[in-house]
N, C-alpha and C positions, 0 to 999 in steps of 0.2 A: 504494500500500500504506500510505497514511497512517494509517488507523485499523484496519488489519488486524493480526493477530498476526504476528510474524515468528519463525521457528524459531531455536533456539540450536544451538550445536555438538552438544550432547548428543542432539538430535533426529535426528542423522545417524549415530548409533552402530549403527543396524541394518545399515549397509553399510560403515562405517569400521572400521578395525582398531584405532585408538587415538584419543585426543582430539586429537592434533595433525593427524592425517589428516582428522578431522571438521572441524576449523577450516579447513584448506586447502580442503576440499570446499565449505564454506559460502562462503568467499571466492570460489571459482570460480563458484559459482552466482550470487553477487551481480554478478560481472563479466558473466556471460551475461545476467542480468536487465537490467542498465543499459546495455549496449553496443548502440547503435542499429544497428550493422552485423550483429548476430546475427539479430535478427528471427525471425519464423516460429515453428515448433514448438519450437526450442531455447529461445528466450526465454520462450515460454509455459510450458515445462516448468520452467524456473528460477523463474518467478513462482509457479507452483503449488506447488513444493516449498518455497520460502522462506516462503510464506504458511501452510504446514501443511495445505493442502487435499489434498495427495497426499504420500505418503512417498517418499523417494528410492528405496527398494526397489521400490515400485509403479511409479515413473517408469521405472526400469531395465527393468521387465517390460512396459512399454507399447510395442507395436510402432511406433506413429507417432513417438514420441520417439526411440527407438533408430534408426529409419530416418533421421530428421533428423540425428542425430549421425553416422551412417555416411556420409551424403551430405556433411556438412561435412568429415569426415576425408578423403574422396575428393578434395574440392576442394583441401584443404591438401596432400595427397600429390601431386596433379597440378602444383600450383604449385611445389612443391619439385623435382619432376622436370624442370621447364622452366627452372630457374635455371642461370645460367652458373657456372663454378667460382668466379669472383670474387664473384658474388652469394651463392653458398653460403658462402664464407669470411666475407664481411661479416655474413651472417645468423648464423653460428656465433659470431662475436665479439660481436654484439649480444645474442645469447641468453646467452652466458657472463656478460656484464656484468649483464643483467637478473636472471639466476639468483643472482649474488652479492648483488645488491640485495635480492632476495626473501628470501634466507637471513638477511641482516642484519636485515631487518624482522621475520622470524619469531623470530629470537633475541631481539630487543628485546621483542616481544610475550610470548614465553615467560618472559622475566625479569620483566616487569611482572605477569604472571599468577601466577607462582610466588613472587614476593617477599612476605615477611611485611608486614603493615600497619605503617607507620612513622608516627610523629608522631600517634599516636592520643591525643586529648585528652579527658579526662573532666571533668565539671563545666562551669562556665561561665566559667572564668578567662580565656579568650580574649576574652570579650565585656565584660570589666570587672566581672563579677559576682564573687561570693565564690569564693575559691580553696580547694583542698584543703590548701594549705600554710598554716601559721600561724606 
């Protein structure tokens, strides 16, 4: 996707309920696109949506993409059902840690996005040129 357009969070507002959900959806699509373990139709869908060749709404309505998602969810469900209680507890602990990490990252991104511009410099005083102060 080097010279292709890449969608922005705003482009996902046809399916997202708010800007934060759109941002999380775009991040999830980027993970699907770049993870070699995903492959197949799900990876294709992520690439198509991220490039803007298909909208997320259209992707959701495409049977092949939704079938691939359903198949992946079935695989995940079966793996979870086959876990021992110890494995399940370890997975819960790892997920809780991952979730805290994601929430901290999202909070940091939200703060950066919502923060007013600081240190805005006018003129060329930073480069040794004339200053607005006299």
